[in-house]
N, C-alpha and C positions, 0 to 999 in steps of 0.2 A: 672095615674097622668098627664093627658093631657087635663083635663077639663078646661072650661073657668074660673070657679071660682078659680081653683088652679093657673092658670097663673096670674089672677088678684091679688090674694093674694101675690104672689111672687113679682110682679111689684110694688104694693102699698108699700110693706115693704122693697123694694130695695134689694131683695135677688138675687144675680146672679144665673142664671140657664142655663143649656145646655141640652135641652130635645129633644129626637128623636121623629119625627113625622112620622105617616104612610104616604106612598106615595100618597094615594088617599084622604087624608084630604084636605078640601077646604079652601082657603084663599082668601081674597079680596085684589086685587092689585090696588092701585090708578091709574086711567086712563085705566085699562085693565079689570076691573070687577072681577067676581069670577072665580077662576081657581083651578084645582087640583094641589097640591103643587109641584108634580114632574114636571109639565109642565114648571116651571120656570127654570129647570135645564136639561131638556131633550136634549138640544143641546150639552151638554158636551161630551167629549171623555172619555172612560173608564180610570179611574185612575186620572182624573183631578178634582180638587175641585174648588169651587166658593163661594164667599160671595155675596149674592144678594144686589144690591145697593138700599138703602132706606128701610123703614119700610113697613110691610104688616099687614093687619088686620087678626088676628086669633080669630074668634069669636068677642068679644068686646074689645080685647086687641091688641096693636101694638107690633110686635116682629121683630127681625132681623132673616134672614134665611141664613144658610150655608149648602153646600152639596158636596158630592163626588159621582161620578158614579162608580159602581163596578160590578163585575160579581160573582155570587154565585158559588163557586167552586164545590159544591155538585150537583147543578142542571144545571149550565151553563147559568142561566137566568140573565139578567141585573137587577140590583137593585140600589136603591139610599139610601144613609145615609143622611137624611135631619135633621138638627139641628136647633131648635128655641132657640134664646138667647135674653137676655135683654140688655146686654152691652158687650164690648170686643169681638166684632164679629170676629176679625181676629184670636182669640184664640179658637173659638167655637169647631172646629173639634179636636184640640189638647186636650182641656179640656174634651171633651166627651170621647175621647179614654182613658184618665186617669180614668174617671168615670167608664168606662166599666171594667177596671181592678179591681175596687172595687166590681163590680157586680160578677165577677168571683170568687173573694175571698169569698163573701157571699155564693155563691153556694157551694164552697168547705167546708165552715163551716157548711152548712146545708145538703142538700140532697146528694151531691156528696162526702161527707167525714165524718164529725163528727156528723151530725144529732143533732146539738145544739138545734133545735126547739123542740126536744122531752123532754127536761128537764122539770121537775115539780117544779123547784126552783122559788120562788116568792119574796124572800127577796133580796133587791137591793145589799147588801154587798156580798151575796153569788153569785148572778148573775155576779157581777163585777169580782169576783175571777175566776169564770168559763170562762168568756170571755177572761180574761187575759191568763189563761192556754191554752185555745184553740188557741189564737192568736200566742203564742209561738210555739205550735204544728204545726200550719199552716206554719209558717216561716221555721221551721225545715224540714218539708216534702218538701216544695218548694225548699229549698237549697239542700236537699239530692237528689231531682229529677234532678236539674240542674247539680250537681256534677256527677251523674251517666250518664247523657246524654253526658256530655263533656269528661268524663275520662274513662268510662267503656263500656257502650253499648248505641249507639245513638238510640233515639226513632224513630221507623219506621214511614214513611209518607205513608198514605193510598192513594188510587187512586184519591180521591176527593181533595187531596192536603193538608189535615190536618193531624197533628200528631195523632198517635194511642192513646197517653196518653198526658195529660197536665203535666207540670213539677210537679205540686202538686201531682197528682195521681201517677205518676211514683215514686216520693219520698216516698209517703205513703205506696205503695206496698213494696218498698225497706226496709223501716223501719219495717213494719209488718213481713216480711220474716226474717229480722235480729233478731227481738225479739223472733221469734218462733224457731230459730235454737240455741238450748241450748248447742250443742256439739262444736260449733265454734263461738266464740264471736268476731272474727276479723272484720266481716262486721258491727256489731253493733258499735264497736269502731270507725270504719271509719265514720259512720253516726253521732256519737257524736262529732267527730273531725270537721266535716263540720259545725256543730252548734257553736262549741266553737271558731271557727275562725272568727265569725262575730262581 
């Protein structure tokens, strides 16, 4: 979803967007010609963000650019998070971060958890019910994971600096174990209590 037509459609219809660009994408900068987009932010120190002053041409469209320079914890390589936006440039990185949380939720609902895409339902009413139930299950697992991390066993941090499990996965495993332990329902009751307190 980073094609010229897509950007044009969003701009024409005044739909706000915050879309990440590949570092090697080319933009045309007024007075400076065509540049790879990372070039505009290469001077930044790691952890520092910047909103590029003025509009740049991305294909046939004009967009604002914002970026932060980071280090990939897994590889140690420098990388850029570069966001194209149509308006509210000062909020671009903040709004993109919020959008990324939605992406992680989608992943949890699909391949990393509930495999919702495997459903064969095609009636809107039934799909709506399924998504509602899965949404509640996602929130339950997420809260159960946070509760276990904060009160029972902290999630281990691996050498690359990331947690071994997301809060969602941690909670999902917790709930699955609680459901399978029919001899002691105390852990299941704790999981239910976490949900009922929200």
